[in-house]
C-alpha positions in Angstrom: -59.5 137.4 -67.5 -62.5 137.2 -65.3 -65.0 136.1 -67.8 -66.9 132.8 -67.3 -66.3 129.9 -69.8 -69.2 129.1 -72.1 -72.2 127.4 -70.4 -74.3 124.4 -71.5 -78.0 124.7 -71.1 -78.8 121.1 -71.6 -77.3 117.7 -70.6 -75.0 117.6 -73.7 -71.3 117.4 -74.1 -69.1 120.4 -74.9 -68.5 120.8 -78.6 -65.1 122.3 -77.8 -63.1 121.8 -74.7 -60.1 123.8 -73.4 -58.2 122.1 -70.6 -57.9 124.4 -67.6 -55.9 121.7 -65.8 -53.2 119.2 -66.9 -54.8 116.5 -69.1 -53.2 114.0 -66.7 -54.9 115.5 -63.6 -57.0 112.3 -63.1 -55.1 109.9 -65.3 -56.0 106.3 -64.7 -58.2 107.2 -61.8 -61.6 105.6 -61.4 -64.4 108.0 -60.4 -67.8 107.0 -59.2 -70.3 109.9 -59.6 -73.6 109.6 -57.9 -76.1 111.8 -59.8 -73.9 111.7 -62.8 -76.7 111.3 -65.3 -77.7 115.0 -65.5 -76.9 118.6 -64.8 -73.9 119.3 -62.6 -73.1 115.6 -62.0 -73.0 115.0 -65.8 -70.6 117.9 -66.3 -68.4 116.6 -63.6 -68.3 113.3 -65.3 -67.4 114.9 -68.6 -64.6 117.1 -67.2 -63.1 114.1 -65.3 -63.1 112.0 -68.5 -61.5 114.9 -70.4 -58.6 114.5 -67.9 -58.1 110.8 -68.5 -60.3 109.5 -65.8 -62.2 106.2 -66.0 -65.9 106.9 -65.3 -68.9 105.3 -63.5 -72.1 107.3 -63.3 -75.0 106.1 -61.1 -78.5 107.2 -60.2 -81.9 105.6 -59.5 -82.8 105.9 -63.2 -80.8 103.4 -65.3 -82.2 104.9 -68.6 -81.1 108.3 -67.6 -77.5 107.3 -66.8 -77.4 104.9 -69.8 -78.3 107.9 -72.1 -75.7 110.1 -70.4 -73.1 107.3 -70.8 -73.7 107.1 -74.5 -73.1 110.8 -74.8 -69.9 110.7 -72.9 -68.6 107.7 -74.8 -69.4 109.4 -78.1 -67.6 112.6 -77.0 -64.6 111.1 -75.4 -64.3 107.6 -77.1 -63.8 105.7 -73.8 -66.1 103.5 -71.8 -68.4 105.0 -69.1 -70.2 102.5 -67.0 -73.8 103.4 -66.1 -75.3 101.8 -63.0 -78.6 102.0 -61.1 -78.7 102.4 -57.3 -80.8 104.0 -54.6 -78.7 105.9 -52.0 -81.5 105.2 -49.5 -81.1 101.5 -50.0 -77.6 100.2 -49.0 -78.0 96.7 -50.6 -78.3 98.4 -54.0 -75.2 100.5 -53.3 -73.3 97.3 -52.4 -74.3 95.7 -55.7 -73.2 98.7 -57.7 -69.8 99.0 -56.0 -69.1 95.4 -56.4 -69.8 95.8 -60.2 -67.4 98.8 -60.3 -64.7 96.7 -58.7 -65.3 93.8 -61.1 -65.1 96.2 -64.0 -62.1 98.3 -63.0 -60.5 96.6 -60.0 -60.4 99.8 -58.0 -62.1 103.1 -57.1 -60.3 106.3 -56.4 -62.8 109.1 -56.4 -66.4 109.3 -55.0 -68.6 112.3 -55.9 -71.8 112.3 -53.9 -74.2 114.4 -55.9 -77.6 112.8 -55.1 -80.1 115.4 -53.8 -83.7 116.0 -53.2 -85.1 119.5 -53.1 -88.2 121.6 -53.8 -89.3 125.0 -52.4 -92.0 124.7 -49.7 -92.9 126.7 -46.6 -92.0 125.0 -43.4 -95.6 125.3 -42.2 -96.9 123.1 -45.1 -94.0 120.7 -45.5 -95.1 117.2 -44.6 -93.3 115.1 -42.0 -92.4 112.5 -44.7 -91.2 115.1 -47.2 -88.8 116.5 -44.6 -87.5 113.1 -43.7 -87.1 112.0 -47.3 -84.8 115.0 -48.2 -82.6 114.2 -45.1 -82.6 110.5 -46.2 -81.5 111.3 -49.7 -79.0 114.0 -49.0 -77.5 113.3 -45.6 -78.2 109.6 -45.0 -77.6 108.8 -48.7 -74.1 110.4 -48.6 -73.3 108.4 -45.5 -74.5 105.2 -47.0 -72.5 105.4 -50.2 -69.3 106.7 -48.4 -69.6 103.9 -45.9 -70.0 101.2 -48.5 -67.0 102.5 -50.4 -64.9 102.7 -47.2 -65.6 99.1 -46.4 -65.2 97.8 -49.9 -62.0 99.7 -51.0 -61.1 103.0 -49.4 -60.2 101.5 -46.0 -57.3 99.6 -47.4 -56.3 101.8 -50.4 -57.3 105.4 -49.6 -59.4 107.6 -51.8 -61.1 110.9 -52.3 -64.7 112.0 -51.5 -66.2 115.1 -52.8 -69.7 115.9 -51.6 -71.9 118.4 -53.6 -73.9 120.7 -51.4 -75.0 124.3 -51.1 -74.5 126.9 -48.4 -78.0 126.5 -46.9 -76.6 124.9 -43.8 -74.8 128.2 -42.9 -77.7 130.7 -43.1 -81.5 130.9 -43.0 -83.4 130.7 -46.3 -87.2 130.8 -46.8 -88.9 127.7 -48.4 -85.9 125.5 -47.9 -85.8 124.3 -44.3 -85.6 120.6 -45.4 -82.6 121.2 -47.7 -80.8 123.5 -45.2 -81.1 120.8 -42.5 -79.8 118.1 -44.8 -76.8 120.3 -46.0 -76.0 121.2 -42.4 -75.8 117.5 -41.6 -73.5 116.9 -44.7 -71.2 119.7 -43.5 -70.8 118.1 -40.1 -70.4 114.6 -41.6 -67.6 115.9 -43.8 -65.7 117.2 -40.8 -66.1 114.0 -38.8 -65.1 111.7 -41.7 -62.1 113.8 -42.6 -60.8 113.4 -39.0 -61.7 109.7 -38.6 -60.5 108.5 -42.1 -57.6 110.9 -42.7 -55.0 108.4 -41.3 -56.0 106.0 -44.1 -55.2 108.6 -46.8 -58.8 109.4 -47.4 -59.6 113.0 -48.1 -63.2 114.3 -47.6 -64.4 117.7 -48.9 -67.4 119.6 -50.0 -68.0 121.6 -53.2 -70.9 124.1 -52.6 -72.0 125.8 -55.8 -74.7 128.4 -55.8 -77.5 128.8 -58.4 -76.1 127.4 -61.7 -77.6 128.6 -64.9 -79.0 125.9 -67.2 -80.3 123.8 -64.3 -83.7 123.0 -63.0 -82.8 124.5 -59.6 -81.9 127.8 -61.3 -85.4 128.0 -62.8 -87.1 126.7 -59.7 -85.4 128.6 -57.0 -84.1 131.7 -58.8 -87.5 133.2 -59.3 -88.8 135.3 -62.3 -86.2 136.6 -64.8 -86.3 140.1 -63.4 -85.8 138.9 -59.9 -82.8 136.7 -60.9 -81.1 139.6 -62.6 -81.5 141.8 -59.6 -80.4 138.9 -57.3 -77.1 138.5 -59.2 -76.4 142.1 -59.5 -76.2 142.3 -55.7 -73.5 139.6 -55.6 -69.8 140.3 -55.8 -69.2 138.9 -59.2 -72.7 140.0 -60.5 -73.5 136.9 -62.4 -74.7 133.3 -62.0 -72.4 130.4 -62.0 -72.4 127.8 -64.8 -72.0 124.1 -65.0 -68.2 124.4 -65.7 -68.1 124.6 -62.0 -67.2 121.0 -62.5 -63.5 122.0 -62.6 -63.7 122.9 -58.9 -64.6 119.2 -58.3 -61.7 118.1 -60.3 -59.3 120.3 -58.2 -60.6 118.8 -55.0 -60.3 115.3 -56.4 -56.7 115.9 -57.8 -53.4 115.3 -56.1 -52.9 119.2 -56.2 -55.4 119.6 -53.4 -53.7 118.9 -50.0 -57.1 119.6 -48.6 -59.4 117.7 -46.3 -62.4 118.7 -44.1 -63.0 121.9 -46.2 -65.9 123.5 -47.9 -65.1 125.1 -51.3 -67.9 127.7 -51.7 -68.1 128.3 -55.5 -71.0 130.8 -55.9 -69.2 134.0 -56.8 -69.4 135.3 -53.2 -73.2 135.3 -53.4 -73.6 133.8 -49.9 -71.9 136.9 -48.5 -74.3 139.4 -49.9 -77.5 137.8 -51.1 -80.7 139.2 -49.4 -83.4 136.8 -48.2 -86.6 137.4 -50.1 -89.2 136.8 -47.4 -91.8 138.2 -49.8 -91.7 134.9 -51.5 -93.7 133.5 -48.6 -96.7 135.7 -49.4 -99.1 133.8 -51.5 -96.5 131.1 -52.3 -98.3 128.1 -53.9 -97.7 125.2 -51.5 -96.4 122.2 -53.4 -98.3 119.0 -52.6 -95.7 117.0 -50.7 -96.7 113.5 -51.6 -93.3 112.1 -50.5 
């Protein structure tokens, strides 16, 4: 009917849930979600679990994923394994993947959702800050994908869904570091889809836009009046919400005979959104201590 499903403003579980896909869409699969402790990653974890998927969520912060795991367990009544890793540090990824394989004996789905981002003019962006964002987004995605390939996917196949945005396709003020990282992820997806396809490994990208109820929405969307005007200029004339997680479920499911593709899920905003160069005037430069 064209209306979006209810949104969730905080990292909490849905009080009511209506299955948009078959409840068996991910039955008995094991999903490993990097960045699954908060925001979009947390909703992806919840939606996958609602469709009978065994769940592992990981981030650098063990307290964050442990808290998220407790919420998911309470809502669904099944185990969710929380793990700590740093996508910039391959040895921590190896330890985490070994733990998943000990716990479940397999791994079917990888969702790469780790990201580093903050608005900053290119002229004041530090060298290290630029490098750090690429290390988290691009190198981090490769690191996790490579470890999973060696540990399991190489012999058993699997699905990789990388979470990005469309910044690699057009110019955007204040986000040169994120745009460079996302462009690298787009290219990486194409190469891995070709190299690993013969092993029954599918690699795709989900690229949502600004999602209401997230830190990025508040940080990058600008003041309330600017956000309203911004969305009125887009084809669907509204922001996305965190139920975008269903798009990740589709890409991960057997229904998707898809690899090497970018699913842009931002209501067509990337086709019409103007670039607000006025944001550069008097923009308070964030201290890039990274």
